[in-house]
C-alpha positions as CSV (number, residue, x, y, z in Angstrom):
1,M,42.1,-22.0,-29.9
2,K,40.1,-23.9,-27.3
3,K,37.8,-20.9,-26.8
4,I,37.3,-20.6,-30.5
5,T,36.3,-24.2,-31.0
6,S,34.0,-24.2,-28.0
7,L,32.4,-21.0,-29.4
8,F,32.1,-22.7,-32.8
9,L,30.3,-25.7,-31.2
10,F,28.0,-23.4,-29.2
11,V,27.2,-21.4,-32.4
12,M,26.8,-24.4,-34.6
13,V,24.8,-26.6,-32.2
14,V,23.2,-24.7,-29.3
15,I,22.1,-21.4,-30.9
16,P,20.3,-23.0,-34.0
17,S,18.5,-25.3,-31.7
18,L,17.3,-22.4,-29.5
19,I,16.3,-20.3,-32.5
20,N,14.3,-23.2,-34.0
21,G,12.7,-24.0,-30.7
22,Q,14.1,-27.5,-30.9
23,S,15.8,-29.6,-28.3
24,L,19.5,-30.1,-28.7
25,K,20.4,-32.9,-31.1
26,L,23.9,-33.7,-29.8
27,N,24.0,-36.9,-31.8
28,N,23.8,-35.1,-35.1
29,P,26.8,-34.0,-37.1
30,I,28.0,-30.4,-36.8
31,V,29.5,-30.6,-40.3
32,D,27.9,-31.7,-43.5
33,D,29.2,-34.2,-46.1
34,K,30.8,-31.3,-48.1
35,V,33.5,-30.9,-45.4
36,I,36.6,-32.8,-46.5
37,F,39.7,-33.1,-44.3
38,L,42.9,-32.8,-46.4
39,E,46.2,-34.6,-45.9
40,N,49.1,-32.2,-46.0
41,D,52.7,-33.4,-45.9
42,G,51.7,-36.8,-44.7
43,M,49.4,-35.6,-41.9
44,V,45.7,-35.2,-41.4
45,T,44.2,-33.9,-38.2
46,V,40.5,-34.4,-37.4
47,E,38.7,-33.8,-34.1
48,A,36.3,-36.7,-33.5
49,E,33.4,-34.3,-33.1
50,Y,33.6,-33.4,-36.8
51,F,32.0,-36.5,-38.2
52,N,29.6,-36.0,-41.0
53,K,27.4,-39.1,-40.4
54,Q,26.9,-41.9,-38.0
55,S,25.5,-45.3,-38.8
56,H,24.8,-48.6,-37.1
57,S,23.4,-46.5,-34.2
58,D,20.1,-48.2,-33.4
59,I,21.2,-49.3,-30.0
60,R,23.9,-46.8,-29.0
61,Q,24.9,-43.4,-30.6
62,W,27.8,-41.0,-30.3
63,Y,26.9,-37.7,-28.6
64,I,28.9,-34.5,-28.5
65,T,29.6,-33.3,-25.0
66,A,30.9,-29.9,-24.0
67,K,30.5,-27.5,-21.1
68,E,27.5,-25.8,-22.9
69,A,26.1,-29.1,-24.3
70,I,25.6,-32.2,-22.0
71,T,23.1,-34.8,-23.1
72,K,21.1,-37.1,-20.9
73,V,20.4,-40.3,-22.8
74,G,20.0,-43.5,-20.7
75,R,22.7,-44.6,-18.3
76,D,25.7,-42.3,-18.1
77,E,27.1,-42.5,-14.6
78,D,30.5,-40.8,-15.1
79,A,30.9,-37.0,-14.8
80,P,31.5,-34.9,-17.9
81,H,35.1,-34.8,-19.1
82,H,35.1,-31.6,-21.1
83,K,37.7,-30.0,-18.9
84,D,40.3,-32.7,-19.9
85,A,39.3,-32.9,-23.6
86,S,40.9,-31.1,-26.5
87,N,38.8,-28.0,-27.3
88,S,36.8,-28.8,-24.2
89,T,34.6,-31.0,-26.4
90,Y,34.4,-34.8,-26.8
91,L,32.3,-37.7,-28.0
92,E,30.7,-40.2,-25.8
93,I,28.7,-43.3,-26.9
94,L,25.5,-43.7,-25.0
95,P,23.7,-45.2,-23.3
96,D,26.6,-46.6,-21.2
97,T,25.3,-50.0,-20.3
98,R,28.6,-51.3,-19.0
99,V,30.1,-48.8,-16.5
100,T,32.0,-51.3,-14.3
101,H,33.5,-54.8,-14.8
102,S,30.6,-56.2,-12.8
103,D,28.1,-55.0,-15.4
104,K,27.1,-57.6,-17.9
105,L,29.0,-57.7,-21.3
106,V,26.3,-58.1,-24.0
107,Q,27.4,-58.8,-27.6
108,G,25.7,-56.3,-29.9
109,E,24.5,-54.1,-27.1
110,N,27.6,-52.7,-25.3
111,F,30.4,-54.3,-27.4
112,S,31.0,-55.9,-30.8
113,T,33.7,-58.3,-31.9
114,A,33.4,-57.1,-35.5
115,P,34.4,-53.6,-36.7
116,G,31.7,-51.6,-38.5
117,K,28.8,-53.2,-36.8
118,M,28.0,-50.7,-34.0
119,G,28.4,-47.0,-33.5
120,V,30.2,-46.1,-36.7
121,L,31.3,-42.5,-37.4
122,H,32.0,-41.2,-40.9
123,Y,34.5,-38.6,-42.0
124,K,35.6,-37.5,-45.4
125,V,39.3,-37.4,-45.8
126,R,41.3,-36.8,-49.0
127,F,44.9,-38.1,-49.1
128,N,47.1,-36.3,-51.7
129,N,50.1,-38.5,-51.1
130,P,50.0,-42.3,-51.3
131,G,51.4,-44.3,-48.4
132,R,50.6,-45.8,-45.0
133,Y,48.8,-43.7,-42.5
134,Y,48.2,-44.4,-38.8
135,V,45.3,-43.4,-36.6
136,C,46.1,-41.9,-33.3
137,A,43.3,-41.4,-30.8
138,E,43.1,-40.0,-27.3
139,L,40.6,-42.0,-25.3
140,I,39.3,-41.6,-21.7
141,V,38.1,-44.9,-20.3
142,Q,36.7,-45.2,-16.8
143,E,37.7,-48.2,-14.6
144,A,39.0,-50.1,-17.6
145,K,41.6,-52.8,-17.3
146,I,41.5,-54.1,-20.9
147,M,39.9,-52.3,-23.7
148,V,40.0,-52.9,-27.5
149,Y,39.4,-50.1,-29.9
150,M,38.8,-50.7,-33.6
151,L,39.8,-47.7,-35.8
152,G,39.9,-47.8,-39.5
């Protein structure tokens, strides 16, 4: 399955860019807004890379990273993590202006205290059954002691 997804990413992102003579746009969605993830028996599974839109991305944007697709946008001092990521593909928000705890924490630049204000990804999900659903996410954080993630 990992090889199929990596091949899918390569076919959907890299090849069209080469054919059109354009540089890679790894911050663009690889699915359009017609793709809807469906709940089945109380479960919905969505890989983060399959967002259909990103907003509030003037300062920082999410970029798809894979073995065949590594972006260079501003500061990004950590090595690629595609070997440890599901489907060998992951998202990274760049530029990474706070790599260590000694780097300055700047409200509105490298963090936000309010959800929905910075680096928002959009997904279409259809729930067939009413109820309470929880978001589970696998995150890789370098040199972090305390991190807060707002999902919802």
